[in-house]
C-alpha angles and dihedrals in degrees: 000000000000091000119107114245122202102170115104101181130037126201129207088256089056090056094047091050093047092050089052092050093048089050091051088049090054090050089050091053090052092050093046091051091050093047096045094240095149096070125097103245092321096318126103112255119264110255109256130186128207136167144200120206119197116209137197126223122223135174127230091281095052092254119140109267118215093207111108094129093053093043093050090050089054094046091048094189121130090215088070116072142169123274132197099281127051086235092060138078131168136216119210118207112208116239119266139169115278097227143110116343095341091102095060091042088054090055091051092047093049093048092049093048093049093046091052091047091048092052091052093044089051089058087066093048094258136109136208118236128191105207135129094237128005105242094207094058111118136184093270090061090065095068113127092243089074095062111117116265094244104114094227092067097053089044092051089049091051094048095048092053092044089055093044099043095205142053120289119253125211113200116169129155111206139215112263115256094215124336115058118244090027098106118160121226132211111207116166143128130226136188095213137057091237093116083073087062089058088068104083112183148187106231117197125199127199122185112215139172112265093244089056097045099091093052092049093047093047091049091049091051092049094056099041093103092051091049096055094041092055097040105035112151106153111081103138137056131162092355095306130117102229134155124339086245102027091167089081099062094032093054091046092052099037095060098037109132092185123098116214094271093058091046089053089052091056097249107168119253121238090233096063138171090193131237108249147023111263136227098201139007087251088073091065098045090047092052091049090052095045102043109032129065118217120273097184106024098188110155137191128206093242117116107210093205090055088050091054091047088054092053095253129126109241121229092217092209094174095048091048092048091049092045089054091060095052102080105207115172086231107031130193113232127198115194140165121216122177090347093306121116120220140171130227138187109224112203111204107168100092126094123227119260153313091182137343092256090050089052090050091048092051089049095048092047091051097046093043096046094047091050091046092052093046090054095046118117093240120032113245091222090061088063099042132060118238089234089059091055091049092048090049089057092053093045095046092048094048103040104021113194089356092064126106113225130190117240128176116258090009107057119203114007140158116256094239094052092045091049096047095045103036118002105050093059089047092049090049090052090051093049089050089055089053089053095246114167123255089241092056093045093052093045100049103032087046088062091053090048090050092055091051093049096045093035089223122133125164089268093050091050092049092049093047092047094051093045091051091050092048091049087053089057106268123136118243091257093050091046093051094049093045092047091050093052089051089047091053091052094048092044090058093044085060104215111145113262096249087069096049116121123216 
């Protein structure tokens, strides 16, 4: 989805051609897998990690600021780019080996880059905020006029609504802030996909050898519920207290191209957990080709099979464009760098923030746990149904640390107990296999342990802070704005969220 798109209208012939090109791209992937064309001169690729952090923009009063063009001009750094909403930007962290002291140096680099960007944004009267969902966003901020000026975003908006044929509906029943049975509900409609822009994420990339891809993807799927339970940071939207990780249902509903009738027929959603464990990355590209019509059918004249016949590695522009509009929580990525093809797992379930060290802890826990599971004697996914993994994601997102998740050989267990007893040692083992330093392991896994012991995630802190303000007499709107200003201060102070005071 990073590609620029200039087309404004698509014909039936465009769609037929695009489908054909995507199909050829899938065939090319199969041939490249069979011929071993993903290796670096006969050697498996070195594992590389990369990340994208999506940020919100607020003004001095903690209101959403529709100013990403002005802020990006002030930051003047190519690592910072536009996102869907005018109140969003994104920082891309270039890939690097996950070894030695590189992890701690990445934290220092990210903190320095964000501090510099914040200072430049402040010169325009705006501020950067790392948070899973901006609590002061309201329905009026989802008007189509606030879509970023990049043409691909307005075109994507147009195509989703053309496919759907009716307004989008958001319908989410929340988790009570205090009294039981007093859940709040968000029920609203919108004529733009901007609620998707409310979902600001930490996206983690891991480059893997093709023969190892299925194991890494399966492991990432299996732990998605644990990830969101431990890292929830998105409890409020449009004035309502909703799920601990409200990004999950909002993103699912905000990009749903299916009207009710197609949902009733079982047509698959574009935000998709999937429906089975896989044996090869080809399974995922084949599903994307088979099940999902094109949203942005922009085609080239390049035949990928001819490219392979000529001894060249194809870019597969159509397959990559199509893949970017199927929003799996763990997405397969094909890319070509310096003429060499590689594959990545893109993990998309985590929220942004609250602090740089929290982001690093979430990243280290994910990478370490996936590696630990991949290297286990018996694959976890051979002991666990795919439905259980999907249900864990929903439960962890809704209830956070209060959820009950299913885990093989244990049964139903809370995320904090499972993490303390089983997963932290496994994650440490995985980080050791990556070559991560002892200092980094202690620092980042210690943050995850601290959240489990204190039972305080970003979401828990936000909910407690708002409840305390309301009990002191503030309105919900006052409480959300006051909480967010406190959040901004604590975010810049940099202490991990489990140590934040009210």
